[in-house]
C-alpha positions as CSV (number, residue, x, y, z in Angstrom):
1,X,-70.3,21.1,57.0
2,X,-68.2,24.2,58.2
3,X,-65.0,24.8,56.9
4,X,-61.5,24.4,58.9
5,X,-61.5,28.6,59.2
6,X,-65.0,28.3,61.4
7,X,-63.0,25.2,63.3
8,X,-60.2,27.2,64.1
9,X,-62.6,30.2,65.3
10,X,-64.6,28.1,67.5
11,X,-61.9,27.1,70.0
12,X,-60.4,30.6,69.6
13,X,-63.4,31.9,71.1
14,X,-63.2,29.5,73.6
15,X,-60.1,29.7,74.9
16,X,-60.9,33.8,75.1
17,X,-63.6,32.4,77.8
18,X,-66.7,32.2,75.6
19,X,-69.8,29.9,76.0
20,X,-71.0,27.5,74.0
21,X,-74.0,29.9,73.5
22,X,-72.1,33.1,72.6
23,X,-69.5,31.3,70.3
24,X,-72.9,30.0,68.2
25,X,-74.2,33.5,68.1
26,X,-71.1,35.2,67.2
27,X,-70.3,32.9,64.4
28,X,-73.8,32.2,63.1
29,X,-73.8,28.2,63.6
30,X,-75.9,26.1,65.9
31,X,-75.0,25.1,69.7
32,X,-74.7,21.6,68.6
33,X,-72.2,22.2,65.8
34,X,-69.9,24.1,68.3
35,X,-70.0,21.7,70.8
36,X,-69.0,18.9,68.3
37,X,-66.4,20.5,67.1
38,X,-65.3,21.6,70.6
39,X,-65.8,17.6,71.7
40,X,-63.5,16.8,68.5
41,X,-61.8,19.4,65.9
42,X,-61.8,16.2,63.0
43,X,-65.7,15.6,62.9
44,X,-66.7,15.3,59.6
45,X,-70.4,15.6,58.6
46,X,-71.8,12.6,57.4
47,X,-71.7,12.1,53.6
48,X,-74.8,11.5,51.6
49,X,-74.7,8.5,49.1
50,X,-76.1,9.4,46.1
51,X,-78.4,7.1,44.2
52,X,-77.3,5.9,41.4
53,X,-79.2,5.1,38.2
54,X,-77.3,1.2,38.1
55,X,-78.6,0.7,41.4
56,X,-82.2,-1.2,40.5
57,X,-80.3,-2.8,37.8
58,X,-77.0,-4.7,40.2
59,X,-78.5,-7.8,40.1
60,X,-79.1,-7.7,36.1
61,X,-75.5,-6.9,35.8
62,X,-74.1,-9.6,38.1
63,X,-76.2,-11.9,36.0
64,X,-74.5,-10.4,32.8
65,X,-71.4,-10.6,33.7
66,X,-72.0,-14.5,34.9
67,X,-72.7,-15.0,31.8
68,X,-70.2,-13.6,30.2
69,X,-67.4,-12.0,32.2
70,X,-65.7,-9.5,29.6
71,X,-68.9,-8.6,28.3
72,X,-68.2,-5.0,27.2
73,X,-70.1,-1.9,28.8
74,X,-72.2,-1.2,25.7
75,X,-73.9,-4.4,25.4
76,X,-74.5,-4.3,29.1
77,X,-75.8,-1.0,28.0
78,X,-77.6,-2.4,25.8
79,X,-79.2,-4.9,27.6
80,X,-80.2,-3.1,30.3
81,X,-81.9,-0.5,28.3
82,X,-84.3,-3.7,27.4
83,X,-85.4,-3.3,31.1
84,X,-85.9,0.3,31.4
85,X,-82.3,1.9,32.2
86,X,-81.9,5.2,30.5
87,X,-78.1,6.3,31.6
88,X,-75.1,6.4,29.7
89,X,-72.6,4.2,28.9
90,X,-70.3,6.3,30.8
91,X,-71.9,5.1,34.0
92,X,-72.1,1.6,33.1
93,X,-67.9,1.8,32.3
94,X,-67.4,3.3,35.5
95,X,-69.2,0.6,37.5
96,X,-67.7,-2.0,35.5
97,X,-64.2,-0.6,36.3
98,X,-65.0,-1.0,40.3
99,X,-66.5,-4.8,39.8
100,X,-63.9,-6.3,37.7
101,X,-59.9,-6.2,38.0
102,X,-57.9,-3.5,35.8
103,X,-56.2,-5.0,32.6
104,X,-52.7,-4.7,31.8
105,X,-51.2,-2.0,29.9
106,X,-50.6,-2.4,26.4
107,X,-48.0,-1.0,24.0
108,X,-48.9,2.0,22.4
109,X,-48.9,2.6,18.6
110,X,-48.9,5.6,16.2
111,X,-52.3,5.9,14.2
112,X,-52.2,6.3,10.9
113,X,-55.0,7.8,9.1
114,X,-55.9,7.6,5.1
115,X,-58.0,9.5,2.9
116,X,-61.9,8.9,2.4
117,X,-61.7,5.9,-0.3
118,X,-58.5,5.0,-0.4
119,X,-58.2,2.3,2.1
120,X,-60.1,-0.8,3.3
121,X,-58.8,-3.1,5.9
122,X,-59.9,-6.8,6.4
123,X,-59.7,-9.7,8.9
124,X,-61.1,-13.2,9.9
125,X,-61.9,-14.2,13.7
126,X,-62.8,-17.5,15.0
127,X,-66.0,-17.5,16.8
128,X,-66.5,-21.2,18.1
129,X,-68.9,-23.0,16.2
130,X,-72.9,-23.5,15.0
131,X,-74.9,-26.8,15.6
132,X,-76.9,-28.3,13.2
133,X,-78.6,-31.2,15.3
134,X,-75.4,-33.7,16.3
135,X,-73.3,-31.8,13.8
136,X,-71.1,-28.8,14.7
137,X,-69.7,-26.6,12.3
138,X,-66.8,-23.7,12.8
139,X,-67.8,-20.6,12.5
140,X,-65.8,-17.7,11.3
141,X,-66.6,-14.2,10.7
142,X,-64.8,-12.1,7.9
143,X,-64.6,-8.0,8.7
144,X,-64.1,-5.0,5.7
145,X,-63.7,-1.8,7.2
146,X,-63.4,1.3,5.4
147,X,-60.7,2.7,7.1
148,X,-61.9,7.0,6.8
149,X,-65.7,6.5,7.8
150,X,-64.7,3.2,10.0
151,X,-67.9,1.6,7.9
152,X,-68.0,-2.0,9.0
153,X,-69.1,-4.8,6.9
154,X,-69.3,-8.4,8.2
155,X,-70.3,-11.8,7.0
156,X,-70.1,-15.3,8.7
157,X,-68.9,-18.4,7.5
158,X,-68.2,-21.7,7.7
159,X,-64.8,-21.9,6.0
160,X,-62.0,-19.3,4.9
161,X,-61.3,-21.1,1.7
162,X,-60.6,-19.0,-1.6
163,X,-64.2,-18.8,-3.2
164,X,-65.4,-17.7,0.7
165,X,-62.8,-15.0,1.0
166,X,-63.7,-13.6,-2.6
167,X,-67.4,-14.2,-1.9
168,X,-67.3,-12.2,1.3
169,X,-65.1,-9.0,-0.5
170,X,-67.6,-8.8,-3.2
171,X,-70.4,-8.4,-0.3
172,X,-68.4,-6.1,1.1
173,X,-67.7,-3.9,-2.3
174,X,-71.4,-4.2,-3.1
175,X,-72.6,-2.8,0.1
176,X,-70.0,0.3,0.3
177,X,-71.1,0.7,-3.7
178,X,-67.4,0.6,-4.7
179,X,-63.7,-0.6,-4.5
180,X,-61.2,1.2,-2.4
181,X,-57.5,1.5,-3.6
182,X,-55.6,-0.3,-1.5
183,X,-56.8,-3.7,0.9
184,X,-54.7,-4.2,3.4
185,X,-54.7,-7.7,5.2
186,X,-52.7,-10.1,7.2
187,X,-50.4,-13.2,5.7
188,X,-53.5,-15.3,5.2
189,X,-52.5,-18.1,2.6
190,X,-55.6,-17.5,0.4
191,X,-53.8,-13.7,0.1
192,X,-49.8,-14.5,0.5
193,X,-47.8,-17.6,0.1
194,X,-44.6,-16.2,1.0
195,X,-43.5,-13.1,3.1
196,X,-40.1,-12.5,3.6
197,X,-39.1,-8.9,4.8
198,X,-40.0,-6.8,1.8
199,X,-40.3,-9.6,-0.3
200,X,-43.9,-10.8,-0.9
201,X,-45.7,-13.6,-3.2
202,X,-49.4,-13.2,-3.3
203,X,-51.8,-16.0,-3.8
204,X,-52.3,-15.8,-7.7
205,X,-55.6,-16.8,-7.1
206,X,-56.3,-13.8,-5.3
207,X,-54.7,-11.5,-7.3
208,X,-56.9,-13.0,-10.3
209,X,-59.6,-11.9,-8.1
210,X,-58.4,-8.4,-7.3
211,X,-57.4,-7.4,-11.0
212,X,-60.8,-6.3,-12.5
213,X,-61.1,-3.9,-9.4
214,X,-57.8,-2.4,-9.6
215,X,-57.3,-2.8,-6.4
216,X,-53.5,-3.0,-4.9
217,X,-53.2,-5.2,-2.0
218,X,-51.1,-4.5,1.0
219,X,-49.9,-7.5,3.1
220,X,-48.9,-6.8,7.1
221,X,-45.4,-7.4,8.2
222,X,-45.5,-10.5,10.2
223,X,-46.5,-10.8,13.3
224,X,-47.3,-6.8,13.2
225,X,-51.5,-6.9,13.8
226,X,-51.4,-3.2,14.6
227,X,-50.6,-2.6,10.7
228,X,-54.4,-3.2,10.2
229,X,-55.5,-2.2,13.7
230,X,-58.7,-0.8,12.2
231,X,-60.2,-3.8,11.8
232,X,-58.2,-5.9,14.3
233,X,-59.6,-3.4,17.1
234,X,-62.3,-1.7,15.4
235,X,-63.6,-4.6,14.0
236,X,-63.2,-8.0,15.2
237,X,-63.0,-6.8,18.6
238,X,-65.6,-4.8,18.1
239,X,-67.9,-7.9,17.1
240,X,-66.6,-9.9,19.6
241,X,-67.8,-8.2,22.9
242,X,-70.3,-6.2,21.2
243,X,-72.3,-7.9,19.0
244,X,-71.2,-11.7,19.3
245,X,-72.3,-11.8,23.6
246,X,-75.5,-13.2,25.2
247,X,-77.3,-14.5,21.9
248,X,-78.3,-17.4,20.4
249,X,-78.9,-18.4,16.8
250,X,-80.6,-21.3,15.0
251,X,-78.5,-21.3,11.7
252,X,-76.0,-19.2,9.4
253,X,-78.8,-17.0,7.8
254,X,-80.1,-16.4,11.4
255,X,-77.0,-15.2,12.6
256,X,-76.6,-13.4,9.4
257,X,-79.8,-11.4,9.8
258,X,-78.8,-10.3,13.2
259,X,-75.3,-9.6,12.4
260,X,-76.6,-7.2,9.6
261,X,-79.6,-5.7,12.4
262,X,-76.7,-4.8,14.2
263,X,-74.5,-3.2,11.7
264,X,-76.9,-1.3,10.5
265,X,-78.6,-0.3,13.7
266,X,-75.1,-0.3,16.1
267,X,-71.8,-0.5,14.4
268,X,-72.6,1.9,12.0
269,X,-74.5,4.2,13.6
270,X,-72.6,4.9,17.1
271,X,-70.7,7.7,17.3
272,X,-66.9,6.6,16.9
273,X,-64.7,7.2,19.8
274,X,-61.7,8.2,17.2
275,X,-63.6,10.1,14.6
276,X,-66.3,11.6,16.6
277,X,-68.7,10.7,13.9
278,X,-70.9,8.2,13.2
279,X,-69.7,5.8,10.5
280,X,-72.8,5.9,8.4
281,X,-73.3,10.0,8.3
282,X,-69.2,9.7,7.6
283,X,-69.0,7.3,4.5
284,X,-69.3,9.0,1.2
285,X,-69.6,6.1,-1.6
286,X,-68.7,8.4,-4.4
287,X,-65.4,8.5,-3.2
288,X,-64.8,4.6,-4.0
289,X,-64.0,3.6,-7.1
290,X,-67.2,2.1,-9.1
291,X,-67.6,-1.7,-9.5
292,X,-66.8,-3.2,-13.0
293,X,-69.4,-4.0,-15.4
294,X,-68.9,-7.8,-15.2
295,X,-68.3,-9.2,-11.9
296,X,-65.8,-12.1,-11.2
297,X,-67.8,-15.6,-10.3
298,X,-67.2,-16.7,-6.6
299,X,-69.1,-19.8,-6.6
300,X,-67.5,-22.8,-4.9
301,X,-66.6,-25.4,-7.6
302,X,-65.0,-29.0,-7.0
303,X,-65.1,-32.7,-8.2
304,X,-67.2,-34.7,-6.7
305,X,-67.9,-38.6,-6.8
306,X,-71.2,-39.7,-7.4
307,X,-72.2,-42.8,-5.6
308,X,-74.6,-45.5,-6.7
309,X,-77.4,-44.4,-5.2
310,X,-76.5,-41.1,-6.8
311,X,-75.1,-39.1,-3.6
312,X,-72.5,-36.9,-3.6
313,X,-70.7,-35.4,-0.9
314,X,-69.9,-31.4,-0.5
315,X,-68.3,-29.3,2.1
316,X,-68.7,-32.5,4.5
317,X,-72.8,-32.9,3.5
318,X,-73.8,-36.0,1.9
């Protein structure tokens, strides 16, 4: 393809009486090119279509999007790598942006960063249900994130009861090898009884659990999820769109085993977009407060009626 200056010179020389052969020799181009631009000054060279690394995988992407239209580029890339794709996530994201409609712009907020070991954020997410034979049980995920490093802990459960919350937090503290100074959470009843303006009445059992760890609970303002945005977006949303899609589970233990593998091999080892570091490398357990010598007992306890056949019912099971 020649530039506009050459096209101008072709027509200038033609107006001066130069033949096509002489114009070609004068400008150093072939005669076919001279004739083409004399016939049509706006002619453009045919554009070459560059082959994309995604071309052989477009049918695979279509099937994955059919299974989950909202699946993220990261998950698509993980599945394509199993089929031999060696490209990056950027090319996958660009392709998805062309085949999926754009999302509406969201409100912007100022990001707050805390020092190492100062703050953890927690949140629950609902993940449908898990089938056991003819029975289905609701499924929840407790996510805990250390804010400075973005190191993630997650635990799937069948309830959000008080003891379940405490067990999940205890599991997180053991995973982090210590505790933070602050724990940010929403106004779930297992943590907050009442929240009116600046006045917060915490759940007494929750405070009793936190007491030996010397952790300061911080309840977000009502309907202000961005105040715990690191766990809202960086954990629950990330789990829902990176770990959860296109998976199947046989039991809660199988689900947790897959979650732990994803946590250790993907979530905590990817380069975080905000910090620019891998969470597992940015996290330093020495900045956490040490665990107390005696840990609280978080086992479920209830009074159950013993029937004549010595059977009892607990948690919906006989």
